[in-house]
DOMI-154020 format. One record per residue (C-alpha): x, y, z; residue in three letters. Coordinates in pm, whole numbers. Example, Ala and Ser with C-alpha at 12.3 -4.5 7.8 and 13.67 -1.06 7.14 Angstrom:
((1230; -450; 780); 'ala') ((1367; -106; 714); 'ser') 
//
This chain:
((10350; -5120; 2045); 'met') ((10642; -5312; 1983); 'gly') ((10870; -5020; 2037); 'asn') ((10698; -4939; 2345); 'asn') ((10734; -5292; 2505); 'met') ((11135; -5255; 2402); 'asn') ((11155; -4907; 2590); 'tyr') ((10967; -5036; 2907); 'ser') ((11246; -5309; 2911); 'ala') ((11537; -5094; 2860); 'asp') ((11392; -4883; 3123); 'val') ((11353; -5188; 3340); 'ser') ((11692; -5341; 3294); 'glu') ((11867; -4993; 3330); 'asp') ((11628; -4947; 3686); 'ile') ((11781; -5322; 3800); 'lys') ((12131; -5200; 3677); 'lys') ((12093; -4934; 3903); 'ser') ((11946; -5104; 4153); 'val') ((12260; -5364; 4175); 'leu') ((12522; -5099; 4118); 'lys') ((12366; -4903; 4484); 'arg') ((12360; -5260; 4672); 'arg') ((12755; -5342; 4522); 'gly') ((12810; -4988; 4672); 'ala') ((12672; -5023; 5046); 'ala') ((12815; -5400; 5042); 'ala') ((13150; -5211; 4967); 'leu') ((13111; -4981; 5232); 'val') ((13029; -5221; 5511); 'thr') ((13317; -5420; 5421); 'ala') ((13583; -5155; 5440); 'leu') ((13364; -5071; 5785); 'leu') ((13452; -5399; 5887); 'ala') ((13801; -5404; 5773); 'ala') ((13835; -5085; 5961); 'gly') ((13978; -4931; 5624); 'thr') ((13696; -4665; 5702); 'leu') ((13608; -4503; 6002); 'ala') ((13323; -4307; 6194); 'gly') ((13327; -4155; 6524); 'pro') ((13319; -4443; 6798); 'thr') ((13425; -4256; 7105); 'val') ((13481; -4432; 7428); 'val') ((13580; -4297; 7777); 'glu') ((13693; -4467; 8085); 'ala') ((13485; -4265; 8301); 'val') ((13211; -4134; 8136); 'ser') ((12932; -4285; 7939); 'ala') ((12882; -4222; 7529); 'pro') ((12592; -4058; 7432); 'ser') ((12573; -4285; 7134); 'his') ((12623; -4662; 7091); 'ala') ((12987; -4752; 7037); 'pro') ((13049; -4848; 6686); 'gly') ((12795; -4622; 6534); 'ser') ((12947; -4489; 6238); 'ala') ((12883; -4141; 6023); 'ala') ((13043; -4219; 5640); 'leu') ((13243; -3871; 5585); 'leu') ((13100; -3629; 5834); 'pro') ((13146; -3282; 5746); 'thr') ((13271; -3178; 6120); 'asp') ((13386; -3350; 6420); 'val') ((13181; -3257; 6684); 'val') ((13218; -3411; 7044); 'ile') ((13025; -3347; 7353); 'asn') ((13035; -3549; 7712); 'arg') ((12981; -3518; 8051); 'asp') ((13213; -3650; 8280); 'val') ((13180; -3830; 8592); 'thr') ((13395; -4051; 8825); 'phe') ((13294; -4412; 9019); 'arg') ((13432; -4449; 9321); 'gly') ((13272; -4152; 9518); 'gly') ((13525; -3935; 9350); 'val') ((13346; -3606; 9383); 'pro') ((13453; -3446; 9042); 'val') ((13217; -3401; 8735); 'gly') ((13194; -3171; 8452); 'gly') ((13160; -3143; 8068); 'trp') ((13415; -3154; 7755); 'tyr') ((13371; -3044; 7358); 'ser') ((13550; -3061; 7096); 'leu') ((13503; -2934; 6756); 'ser') ((13683; -2958; 6449); 'ile') ((13675; -2781; 6103); 'phe') ((13756; -2902; 5748); 'pro') ((13846; -2579; 5714); 'ser') ((14115; -2678; 5996); 'gly') ((13952; -2483; 6286); 'ala') ((13886; -2621; 6586); 'tyr') ((13782; -2554; 6935); 'asn') ((13859; -2776; 7262); 'tyr') ((13694; -2646; 7582); 'ser') ((13576; -2830; 7931); 'gly') ((13535; -2746; 8268); 'his') ((13558; -2969; 8596); 'met') ((13450; -2916; 8933); 'his') ((13563; -3062; 9300); 'asp') ((13295; -3048; 9525); 'ser') ((13420; -3253; 9802); 'gly') ((13735; -3245; 10104); 'trp') ((14026; -3334; 9885); 'pro') ((14160; -3144; 9572); 'ser') ((14242; -3333; 9264); 'tyr') ((14442; -3337; 8975); 'asn') ((14264; -3339; 8609); 'phe') ((14395; -3489; 8294); 'ala') ((14193; -3511; 7985); 'gly') ((14312; -3592; 7597); 'ala') ((14109; -3671; 7307); 'cys') ((14250; -3817; 7005); 'val') ((14115; -3775; 6658); 'val') ((14260; -3974; 6404); 'arg') ((14239; -3953; 6045); 'phe') ((14170; -4226; 5774); 'ala') ((14512; -4128; 5604); 'asn') ((14682; -4181; 5962); 'gly') ((14729; -3852; 6101); 'thr') ((14631; -3800; 6461); 'ala') ((14556; -3524; 6675); 'phe') ((14572; -3502; 7016); 'val') ((14402; -3254; 7233); 'phe') ((14529; -3255; 7594); 'glu') ((14501; -3069; 7887); 'thr') ((14595; -3095; 8253); 'ala') ((14485; -2865; 8572); 'gly') ((14400; -2878; 8964); 'arg') ((14056; -2844; 9107); 'met') ((14088; -2729; 9494); 'his') ((13884; -2923; 9752); 'gly') ((13736; -2794; 10088); 'thr') ((14069; -2845; 10263); 'gly') ((14306; -2653; 10013); 'glu') ((14222; -2294; 9969); 'ser') ((14233; -2213; 9559); 'gly') ((13938; -2244; 9309); 'ser') ((13709; -2569; 9321); 'arg') ((13732; -2525; 8907); 'asp') ((13931; -2628; 8617); 'tyr') ((13832; -2453; 8305); 'asn') ((13974; -2457; 7950); 'trp') ((13903; -2330; 7630); 'asn') ((14162; -2341; 7337); 'arg') ((14041; -2201; 6967); 'ser') ((14294; -2211; 6675); 'ala') ((14338; -2298; 6295); 'thr') ((14605; -2576; 6190); 'arg') ((14662; -2592; 5843); 'his') ((14785; -2979; 5898); 'ser') ((14418; -3038; 5999); 'ile') ((14316; -2896; 5713); 'arg') ((14537; -3090; 5504); 'asp') ((14448; -3435; 5705); 'ala') ((14076; -3346; 5620); 'tyr') ((14142; -3285; 5274); 'gln') ((14339; -3645; 5227); 'ala') ((14097; -3869; 5454); 'ser') ((13786; -3743; 5215); 'gly') ((13617; -3668; 5640); 'gly') ((13672; -3962; 5723); 'gly') ((13772; -4010; 6091); 'trp') ((13840; -4203; 6409); 'asn') ((13804; -4077; 6797); 'ala') ((13895; -4223; 7147); 'arg') ((13865; -3970; 7466); 'cys') ((13955; -4037; 7809); 'thr') ((13969; -3828; 8158); 'ser') ((14124; -3917; 8465); 'lys') ((14174; -3788; 8814); 'val') ((14533; -3772; 8936); 'asn') ((14641; -4003; 8689); 'ala') ((14988; -3879; 8481); 'asp') ((14903; -3726; 8168); 'leu') ((15144; -3861; 7929); 'asn') ((15061; -4223; 7998); 'ala') ((14697; -4090; 7930); 'leu') ((14830; -3985; 7607); 'val') ((14947; -4239; 7495); 'asn') ((14667; -4535; 7604); 'ser') ((14427; -4301; 7434); 'thr') ((14643; -4246; 7105); 'ile') ((14659; -4675; 7103); 'gln') ((14284; -4692; 7122); 'gly') ((14246; -4503; 6760); 'val') ((14432; -4769; 6602); 'gly') ((14730; -4726; 6325); 'tyr') ((14886; -4391; 6316); 'val') ((15145; -4266; 6098); 'thr') ((15205; -3879; 6229); 'gln') ((15106; -3756; 6578); 'val') ((15026; -3393; 6632); 'ile') ((14970; -3265; 6979); 'ala') ((14759; -2944; 7064); 'ile') ((14747; -2836; 7426); 'leu') ((14452; -2668; 7575); 'ala') 
//
């Protein structure tokens, strides 16, 4: 009977140690997130509401997937959507649709910056014109770009999948200024790789 009691005590000690290790690991992850060492998806958009709470994080995701509806304030009659998917293989797809339903024409500029935990930032940018009622031409601006980049695959592997992102969309704005401000929003960057759509 004494042996059984010792065995039970040993099992209890092992369970206690396991629980303490898990608590320690959870505390470490929380501290790393707070310090900005680890980052999950956080999307900020000047003209469209995010579909999840700012600051929500998914540690070490398999894929980067950002889908947003876009509307503009101030009575601007332009709206649409965009989607960005990036995969550990290095494959990506950046697509979207914007529509001008008003009288004036507009130039659209959009940028998504995805910074992996190793500091490499990928800039997905697009720009195009939508014609209003007062000008001949298409009311729509569409883009769809898919390819595979070894540099994306390498950044995934070097970062263990950790990433942070920021996307912005504007009308009648300078694309270069939009891209630069979006890059600044993702934190410290060691390398920038541009991908045009």
